[in-house]
DRENROVEX-332110 format. One record per residue (C-alpha): x, y, z. Coordinates in nm, 4 decimals. Layout:
[[X, Y, Z]] ...
***
This chain:
[[12.6671, -0.9851, 18.6015]] [[13.0097, -1.1717, 18.5909]] [[13.0472, -1.4551, 18.7662]] [[13.2729, -1.3630, 18.9601]] [[13.0089, -1.0480, 19.1221]] [[12.7407, -1.3843, 19.1635]] [[12.6292, -1.4336, 19.5559]] [[12.7393, -1.7133, 19.6685]] [[12.5251, -1.9649, 19.9319]] [[12.2189, -1.7893, 19.8699]] [[11.8844, -2.0103, 19.7536]] [[11.8719, -2.0432, 19.3700]] [[12.2717, -1.9031, 19.3359]] [[12.5925, -2.0453, 19.3677]] [[12.6424, -2.2137, 19.6886]] [[12.9705, -2.1691, 19.8739]] [[13.2369, -2.2277, 19.7666]] [[13.5395, -2.0423, 19.5340]] [[13.2832, -1.7404, 19.3717]] [[13.1408, -1.8125, 19.0254]] [[13.2995, -2.1697, 19.0259]] [[13.0473, -2.5497, 19.0787]] [[13.3059, -2.6946, 19.3874]] [[13.3716, -3.0748, 19.3610]] [[13.0842, -3.3317, 19.4044]] [[12.8063, -3.0680, 19.2774]] [[12.6259, -3.2357, 19.0046]] [[12.8130, -3.1132, 18.6922]] [[13.1327, -3.0098, 18.8989]] [[13.3153, -3.2462, 18.9185]] [[13.4266, -3.5808, 19.0959]] [[13.1920, -3.6274, 19.4065]] [[13.4098, -3.6090, 19.7660]] [[13.6258, -3.9136, 19.9143]] [[13.7254, -3.8640, 19.4973]] [[14.0842, -3.7256, 19.4479]] [[14.0332, -3.4177, 19.2824]] [[14.0555, -3.4454, 18.8610]] [[13.9126, -3.7516, 18.8544]] [[13.6495, -3.8291, 18.6854]] [[13.2844, -3.9920, 18.7874]] [[13.2688, -4.3107, 18.5553]] [[12.8710, -4.3453, 18.3819]] [[12.7326, -4.6597, 18.4298]] [[12.6470, -4.8837, 18.1713]] [[12.2596, -4.8663, 18.0718]] [[12.2089, -5.0041, 17.7470]] [[12.4298, -5.3852, 17.6325]] [[12.7270, -5.2503, 17.4240]] [[12.6639, -5.2368, 17.0344]] [[12.8496, -5.5245, 16.8364]] [[13.0041, -5.4495, 16.5338]] [[12.9780, -5.6820, 16.2705]] [[13.2626, -5.7074, 15.9696]] [[13.2046, -5.5611, 15.5934]] [[13.1879, -5.9521, 15.4780]] [[12.9153, -6.0189, 15.7231]] [[12.7639, -5.7558, 15.6727]] [[12.7183, -5.7621, 15.2822]] [[12.5936, -6.1164, 15.3472]] [[12.3456, -6.0326, 15.5233]] [[12.2289, -5.8204, 15.3371]] [[12.2690, -5.9339, 15.0159]] [[12.2116, -6.3391, 15.0205]] [[12.0712, -6.3970, 14.7065]] [[12.3893, -6.2442, 14.5482]] [[12.6104, -6.4453, 14.8148]] [[12.3974, -6.7811, 14.7276]] [[12.4397, -6.7292, 14.3709]] [[12.8171, -6.6602, 14.3375]] [[12.8899, -6.9537, 14.5947]] [[12.6986, -7.2022, 14.3383]] [[12.8586, -7.0005, 14.0177]] [[13.2299, -7.0500, 14.1992]] [[13.1959, -7.3302, 14.2542]] [[13.0784, -7.4513, 13.8913]] [[13.4088, -7.2575, 13.7994]] [[13.6001, -7.4542, 13.9857]] [[13.5069, -7.7194, 13.8050]] [[13.5565, -7.6046, 13.4788]] [[13.8424, -7.5270, 13.5555]] [[14.0208, -7.7976, 13.7084]] [[13.7906, -8.0933, 13.5281]] [[14.0860, -8.2757, 13.4478]] [[14.1917, -8.3370, 13.8611]] [[13.8815, -8.4500, 13.9439]] [[13.9330, -8.8115, 13.9323]] [[13.7555, -8.7881, 13.5614]] [[13.8665, -8.9585, 13.2298]] [[13.8922, -8.9159, 12.8545]] [[13.4856, -8.7779, 12.8298]] [[13.5337, -8.8939, 12.4097]] [[13.7118, -9.2533, 12.4970]] [[13.5092, -9.5307, 12.3640]] [[13.4361, -9.8946, 12.5699]] [[13.2079, -10.1057, 12.4636]] [[13.2613, -10.3644, 12.6539]] [[13.0959, -10.1353, 13.0101]] [[12.8383, -9.9530, 12.8217]] [[12.5098, -9.9453, 13.0485]] [[12.6829, -10.0070, 13.3702]] [[12.4711, -9.8428, 13.5992]] [[12.6062, -9.5745, 13.9040]] [[12.9187, -9.7925, 14.1463]] [[13.1947, -9.6439, 14.2942]] [[13.3646, -9.6697, 13.9658]] [[13.1396, -9.4841, 13.7891]] [[12.9906, -9.2438, 14.0023]] [[12.7574, -9.1683, 13.7024]] [[12.7574, -9.4979, 13.5091]] [[12.8465, -9.4861, 13.1306]] [[12.6034, -9.4550, 12.8747]] [[12.5568, -9.6420, 12.5308]] [[12.8844, -9.6659, 12.3902]] [[13.0760, -9.7264, 12.7535]] [[13.2195, -9.3272, 12.8473]] [[13.1517, -9.2095, 13.1503]] [[12.8967, -8.9632, 13.2490]] [[13.0848, -8.8384, 13.5012]] [[13.3442, -8.6842, 13.2938]] [[13.0859, -8.6319, 13.0018]] [[12.9248, -8.4032, 13.2884]] [[13.2281, -8.2288, 13.4529]] [[13.4129, -8.1531, 13.0877]] [[13.0215, -8.0178, 12.9597]] [[13.0335, -7.7383, 13.2322]] [[13.3585, -7.5993, 12.9738]] [[13.0961, -7.5853, 12.7884]] [[12.7763, -7.4252, 12.8945]] [[12.9998, -7.1982, 13.0691]] [[13.1861, -7.0717, 12.7694]] [[12.8544, -6.9981, 12.5984]] [[12.7170, -6.8834, 12.8614]] [[12.9269, -6.6288, 12.9328]] [[13.0332, -6.5161, 12.5746]] [[12.6782, -6.4354, 12.4469]] [[12.6442, -6.2288, 12.7296]] [[12.9640, -6.0101, 12.6689]] [[12.9088, -5.9612, 12.3250]] [[12.5657, -5.9304, 12.3884]] [[12.6368, -5.6924, 12.6555]] [[12.8903, -5.5615, 12.3984]] [[12.7408, -5.5152, 12.1048]] [[12.3649, -5.3783, 12.2173]] [[12.5633, -5.1074, 12.4157]] [[12.6545, -4.9889, 12.1239]] [[12.3535, -4.9995, 11.8930]] [[12.1825, -4.8577, 12.1714]] [[12.4526, -4.5659, 12.2353]] [[12.4062, -4.4929, 11.8652]] [[12.0559, -4.5334, 11.8186]] [[11.9490, -4.2670, 12.0944]] [[12.2142, -4.0711, 12.0556]] [[12.2071, -4.0241, 11.6569]] [[11.8403, -3.9156, 11.5663]] [[11.8718, -3.9707, 11.1675]] [[11.9678, -4.3385, 11.2579]] [[11.6988, -4.4623, 11.5447]] [[11.4767, -4.5192, 11.2921]] [[11.6535, -4.7222, 11.1004]] [[11.8399, -4.9174, 11.3527]] [[11.4780, -4.9789, 11.5411]] [[11.3131, -5.1174, 11.2622]] [[11.5544, -5.3909, 11.2100]] [[11.5307, -5.4093, 11.5816]] [[11.2131, -5.5295, 11.5674]] [[11.2156, -5.7177, 11.2581]] [[11.5031, -5.9570, 11.4431]] [[11.3013, -5.9429, 11.7549]] [[10.9428, -6.0664, 11.5856]] [[11.1394, -6.3943, 11.4770]] [[11.1298, -6.6103, 11.8275]] [[11.4700, -6.6219, 11.9769]] [[11.5125, -6.9618, 11.9496]] [[11.3792, -7.0470, 11.6225]] [[11.6745, -6.7647, 11.4917]] [[11.9227, -6.9493, 11.6252]] [[11.8317, -7.2683, 11.5272]] [[11.8184, -7.1091, 11.1676]] [[12.0777, -6.9668, 11.1545]] [[12.2475, -7.2912, 11.2385]] [[12.1102, -7.4493, 10.9740]] [[12.2979, -7.2569, 10.7751]] [[12.6436, -7.2852, 10.9069]] [[12.8494, -7.6179, 11.0015]] [[12.7424, -7.7569, 11.3899]] [[13.1011, -7.5700, 11.6129]] [[13.0690, -7.3651, 11.9770]] [[13.1897, -7.0698, 11.8101]] [[12.8560, -7.0775, 11.5217]] [[12.6230, -7.1943, 11.8790]] [[12.7512, -6.7888, 12.0395]] [[12.7313, -6.5732, 11.7127]] [[12.3457, -6.7640, 11.6323]] [[12.2873, -6.6755, 12.0120]] [[12.4707, -6.3713, 12.0522]] [[12.1828, -6.2685, 11.7097]] [[11.9247, -6.4040, 11.8801]] [[11.9327, -6.2090, 12.1978]] [[12.1254, -5.8474, 12.1035]] [[11.7913, -5.6242, 11.9767]] [[11.6200, -5.6656, 12.3708]] [[11.9538, -5.5438, 12.5310]] [[11.9789, -5.2387, 12.2297]] [[11.6079, -5.2059, 12.2943]] [[11.7433, -5.1623, 12.6835]] [[12.0052, -4.9484, 12.6591]] [[11.8274, -4.6917, 12.3798]] [[11.6124, -4.6648, 12.6407]] [[11.8223, -4.5382, 12.9129]] [[11.9838, -4.3348, 12.6258]] [[11.6918, -4.1300, 12.5792]] [[11.5771, -4.0248, 12.9649]] [[11.9445, -3.9490, 13.0260]] [[12.0690, -3.6913, 12.7162]] [[11.7476, -3.4990, 12.8722]] [[11.9667, -3.4541, 13.2292]] [[12.0915, -3.1044, 13.2323]] [[12.4865, -3.2629, 13.3127]] [[12.4495, -3.3940, 12.9780]] [[12.3471, -3.1150, 12.8036]] [[12.6036, -2.8776, 12.9667]] [[12.8903, -3.1339, 12.7336]] [[12.6799, -3.0751, 12.4709]] [[12.7341, -2.6798, 12.4840]] [[13.0708, -2.7035, 12.6070]] [[13.1783, -2.8220, 12.2737]] [[13.2619, -3.1843, 12.4174]] [[13.2270, -3.4225, 12.0947]] [[12.9718, -3.6996, 12.0897]] [[13.2366, -3.9922, 12.1373]] [[13.3004, -3.8455, 12.4645]] [[12.9524, -3.7308, 12.6278]] [[12.8643, -4.1625, 12.5647]] [[13.2369, -4.2697, 12.7043]] [[13.1852, -4.0610, 12.9675]] [[12.8224, -3.9439, 13.0642]] [[12.6205, -4.1664, 12.8674]] [[12.8028, -4.5520, 12.9044]] [[12.8658, -4.5914, 13.3238]] [[12.4742, -4.5036, 13.4080]] [[12.4132, -4.8115, 13.1361]] [[12.6436, -5.0798, 13.3351]] [[12.4048, -5.0897, 13.6612]] [[12.1238, -5.2473, 13.3930]] [[12.3530, -5.3791, 13.1453]] [[12.5009, -5.6332, 13.4453]] [[12.2112, -5.7329, 13.5864]] [[12.0272, -5.7855, 13.2242]] [[12.3973, -6.0392, 13.1208]] [[12.3232, -6.2322, 13.4177]] [[11.9903, -6.3241, 13.2796]] [[12.1272, -6.3488, 12.8995]] [[12.3769, -6.5913, 12.9637]] [[12.1526, -6.8124, 13.1504]] [[11.8867, -6.8144, 12.8844]] [[12.2148, -6.8461, 12.6856]] [[12.2625, -7.2063, 12.8629]] [[11.9070, -7.3064, 12.8701]] [[11.9545, -7.2358, 12.5060]] [[12.2796, -7.3887, 12.3792]] [[12.1256, -7.7184, 12.5930]] [[11.7981, -7.6892, 12.3110]] [[12.0466, -7.6598, 12.0086]] [[12.2459, -7.9409, 12.1054]] [[11.9586, -8.1020, 12.2461]] [[11.7954, -8.1206, 11.8769]] [[12.1109, -8.2262, 11.7547]] [[12.1501, -7.8546, 11.6187]] [[12.4723, -7.6337, 11.8732]] [[12.7800, -7.8473, 11.9010]] [[12.8988, -8.1485, 11.7488]] [[12.8127, -8.4770, 11.8896]] [[13.1952, -8.5379, 11.9948]] [[13.2333, -8.2228, 12.1994]] [[13.0762, -8.3616, 12.5661]] [[12.8021, -8.1169, 12.6301]] [[12.4851, -8.1323, 12.8364]] [[12.3065, -8.1267, 12.6007]] [[12.4249, -8.4138, 12.4048]] [[12.4277, -8.6369, 12.6359]] [[12.0626, -8.5690, 12.7111]] [[12.0225, -8.6241, 12.3862]] [[12.2087, -8.9225, 12.3917]] [[11.9763, -9.0729, 12.6236]] [[11.6656, -9.0104, 12.6242]] [[11.6155, -9.3369, 12.4319]] [[11.7452, -9.4432, 12.6944]] [[11.5151, -9.2768, 12.9204]] [[11.2245, -9.5137, 13.0606]] [[11.5713, -9.7984, 13.1646]] [[11.8651, -9.5742, 13.2313]] [[11.6447, -9.2620, 13.3806]] [[12.0743, -9.1868, 13.4960]] [[12.2119, -9.0817, 13.1829]] [[11.9391, -8.7963, 13.1235]] [[11.9692, -8.6705, 13.4825]] [[12.3350, -8.6431, 13.5794]] [[12.3491, -8.3381, 13.3604]] [[11.9940, -8.2231, 13.3450]] [[12.0837, -8.1931, 13.7728]] [[12.3580, -7.9540, 13.6488]] [[12.2325, -7.7853, 13.4298]] [[11.9836, -7.6712, 13.6391]] [[12.1792, -7.5601, 13.9061]] [[12.4382, -7.3750, 13.6995]] [[12.0720, -7.1792, 13.5228]] [[11.9379, -7.1269, 13.9157]] [[12.2633, -7.0434, 14.0066]] [[12.3082, -6.7617, 13.7455]] [[11.9419, -6.6559, 13.7962]] [[12.0433, -6.6294, 14.1652]] [[12.3129, -6.3662, 14.0982]] [[12.0907, -6.1761, 13.8630]] [[11.7991, -6.1591, 14.0912]] [[12.0393, -6.0118, 14.3632]] [[12.2442, -5.7251, 14.1728]] [[11.9337, -5.5627, 14.0325]] [[11.8019, -5.5301, 14.4084]] [[12.1641, -5.3809, 14.4710]] [[12.1591, -5.1380, 14.2255]] [[11.8692, -5.0093, 14.2117]] [[11.8280, -4.7134, 14.4508]] [[11.4347, -4.7706, 14.5218]] [[11.5276, -5.1250, 14.5609]] [[11.8314, -5.0367, 14.8331]] [[11.6389, -4.7997, 15.0269]] [[11.4217, -5.1136, 15.1862]] [[11.7712, -5.3254, 15.2606]] 
***
């Protein structure tokens, strides 16, 4: 039955008016009486308006660890880059007449046994620690990713490479770094190489495990079956899927490298004494710890804050890049 033939004015049918159409004022038929034709009835505000957060605020709320760690790392990078303009003096200038001065408005962190300004030495020492940490993290990621990809895809080389990695991993990283530094002269470059050799076997193990699971995936098998060369398969399909765990692992290696560099410098096997590093500063003040504790205190605080910042950044990246943890967030 068409709408025009429906009865009007009957119970259950359409009310009287235009046949087949709901008149104004009927529920769903238009504005009530008193409103001009074509006007709409405004709906009442039942729910309060939804507050829209910006992208930056939403990121801060979801990943506070990344924000806190990244902020501290940014501050340390700012200190390292602008060290000459932060009220510092020559960190190697000797002033025996001003030695062992306590912290004051002139010498903010005091002076050491040779009269050198500890504040300037600590600020310039930020450059050494960050350089070693970031360089070791980058080198271990590159070398470990290369060896892990090759070992995971080429079965003939897997046994040989992994046995070499197992042999290096059987030696504690600190002892291996000390042994390598004993064979060379003290320098920042040699410290970076020694710590990299001690750390990259663990990265290669991590990447190899990821590659072993990825090479069985259908899209990798399809790429191989279509005739794609092995280097291109690794570059386009395997390596991008290893970047997330590599980034997280690199942050922890960076923090570990800073601590290792400080230990090597503390025992005299790291950077030369003329270079201001946090390990060297603490090594020079350990004999006077009971009477001039501030010589060790300030570089130790900077080292602890930097390592804490890098570790917080790594924890935040792990939570953000892990799909299982991201669902909980």
